[in-house]
ZAMARGU-4260 file (C-alpha; in steps of 0.2 Angstrom, whole numbers, plus 5000, padded with zeros to 4 digits):
<rodrens>
0) 5000/5000/5000 | 5009/5015/4994 | 5005/5031/5004 | 5012/5048/5007 | 5015/5053/5025
5) 5013/5072/5028 | 5018/5081/5044 | 5007/5097/5046 | 5018/5110/5054 | 5012/5126/5046
10) 5001/5133/5061 | 5005/5149/5069 | 5005/5142/5087 | 4997/5158/5094 | 4990/5150/5109
15) 5006/5141/5113 | 5017/5156/5110 | 5031/5146/5102 | 5033/5135/5087 | 5025/5119/5093
20) 5035/5108/5081 | 5051/5113/5089 | 5045/5111/5108 | 5055/5097/5116 | 5048/5081/5123
25) 5059/5068/5132 | 5074/5076/5124 | 5067/5077/5106 | 5057/5090/5096 | 5038/5086/5094
30) 5040/5086/5075 | 5053/5071/5077 | 5039/5061/5084 | 5028/5064/5069 | 5042/5060/5057
35) 5046/5044/5066 | 5028/5038/5067 | 5024/5042/5048 | 5041/5034/5043 | 5035/5018/5052
40) 5021/5016/5039 | 5029/5024/5023 | 5046/5029/5015 | 5038/5044/5008 | 5037/5058/5022
45) 5036/5076/5019 | 5033/5092/5029 | 5019/5104/5025 | 5023/5121/5031 | 5024/5140/5028
50) 5038/5150/5021 | 5043/5156/5038 | 5046/5138/5045 | 5055/5131/5030 | 5073/5137/5036
55) 5070/5129/5054 | 5064/5113/5047 | 5078/5109/5035 | 5087/5100/5049 | 5076/5086/5047
60) 5081/5082/5029 | 5063/5079/5023 | 5055/5087/5008 | 5046/5104/5012 | 5030/5108/5004
65) 5024/5126/5005 | 5006/5130/5007 | 4998/5136/4990 | 4985/5145/5000 | 4996/5152/5014
70) 4989/5158/5030 | 4973/5148/5029 | 4976/5135/5042 | 4975/5116/5042 | 4965/5115/5026
75) 4978/5124/5017 | 4991/5112/5024 | 4980/5097/5018 | 4978/5105/5001 | 4997/5107/4999
80) 5000/5089/5005 | 4987/5082/4992 | 4993/5093/4978 | 5011/5087/4981 | 5007/5069/4982
85) 5007/5056/4969 | 4999/5042/4979 | 4980/5039/4981 | 4980/5041/4999 | 4989/5053/5011
90) 4992/5050/5029 | 4992/5067/5039 | 4999/5070/5056 | 4999/5087/5065 | 5016/5090/5074
95) 5007/5093/5090 | 5001/5075/5091 | 5017/5066/5097 | 5008/5050/5104 | 5000/5044/5088
100) 5001/5025/5088 | 5007/5014/5073 | 4992/5003/5077 | 4979/5016/5073 | 4987/5021/5057
105) 4988/5003/5051 | 4970/5000/5056 | 4965/5016/5046 | 4976/5010/5031 | 4966/4994/5031
110) 4950/5003/5030 | 4956/5015/5016 | 4962/5001/5005 | 4947/4990/5009 | 4937/4996/4995
115) 4922/5007/4994 | 4919/5025/4991 | 4927/5032/5007 | 4936/5048/5005 | 4943/5050/5023
120) 4947/5039/5038 | 4947/5049/5054 | 4948/5044/5073 | 4936/5050/5086 | 4936/5048/5105
125) 4923/5039/5115 | 4916/5056/5119 | 4914/5060/5101 | 4929/5072/5099 | 4935/5071/5081
130) 4954/5072/5077 | 4955/5077/5058 | 4973/5081/5059 | 4978/5063/5062 | 4969/5055/5048
135) 4970/5048/5030 | 4963/5058/5015 | 4960/5052/4997 | 4967/5063/4983 | 4949/5063/4975
140) 4944/5077/4988 | 4956/5090/4980 | 4942/5098/4970 | 4931/5100/4985 | 4945/5106/4996
145) 4950/5119/4983 | 4932/5126/4983 | 4932/5127/5002 | 4949/5137/5002 | 4944/5148/4987
150) 4928/5153/4997 | 4938/5155/5013 | 4928/5141/5021 | 4941/5136/5033 | 4932/5126/5047
155) 4939/5108/5046 | 4923/5100/5053 | 4912/5108/5040 | 4924/5101/5027 | 4922/5084/5034
160) 4903/5086/5034 | 4903/5085/5015 | 4915/5070/5013 | 4912/5051/5014 | 4921/5049/5031
165) 4924/5033/5041 | 4926/5037/5059 | 4937/5026/5070 | 4934/5022/5088 | 4945/5014/5101
170) 4934/4998/5101 | 4937/4996/5082 | 4955/4989/5083 | 4965/4978/5095 | 4977/4991/5101
175) 4964/5005/5103 | 4958/5003/5121 | 4977/5004/5126 | 4983/5019/5115 | 4968/5028/5107
180) 4967/5041/5120 | 4985/5045/5120 | 4985/5045/5101 | 4972/5059/5100 | 4980/5070/5113
185) 4986/5086/5105 | 4995/5102/5112 | 4987/5119/5109 | 4992/5128/5125 | 5006/5129/5138
190) 4995/5119/5149 | 4993/5105/5137 | 5012/5105/5134 | 5015/5104/5153 | 5002/5089/5154
195) 5011/5080/5140 | 5028/5082/5148 | 5021/5073/5163 | 5012/5060/5153 | 5026/5056/5140
200) 5035/5043/5152 | 5018/5034/5153 | 5015/5033/5135 | 5011/5015/5131 | 5017/5015/5113
205) 5035/5008/5112 | 5040/5017/5096 | 5058/5023/5094 | 5060/5041/5090 | 5078/5046/5083
</rodrens>
């Protein structure tokens, strides 16, 4: 199953007050966790980011894809990822989701390549909180995405509402009950970051991050 892995790292991090991708966790920058996780499922990993971040991210030696619609948030990053990909499916992972598990991605890949007309595979918590920035998207959604961006319709959930989405819950796959909550834990504020620092040693996934 050939797939492109895309690290979404183009956010302005206003609430965090610093570039989230470069925050340190257990001695490694957050973006290194995203790179390690996506590298475990594909050899094709790129970083979708804005022009300002490109110099800082060159140290990771991954292809850098600039936004075609700069400053328009996660949908712009997704658009850049899909536009620059030659595979049918793209796996996206925001840089502020360091605990994403390999088991979740493998389960989503099985769904994506299982046939049918699914356009996206997106995880959701038991409380119903959707995480669209740890997900799989099919290149067929590009025309719809371009319409949203050209109209400045930037709400990710409104975009998902017009797609054929398969939502994944923790009870859907073997590893889920153990790692699903960790996988969907993201960091938007200094308080979130502080919580992640405390929880990192308890993270049940044994992936290696270089």
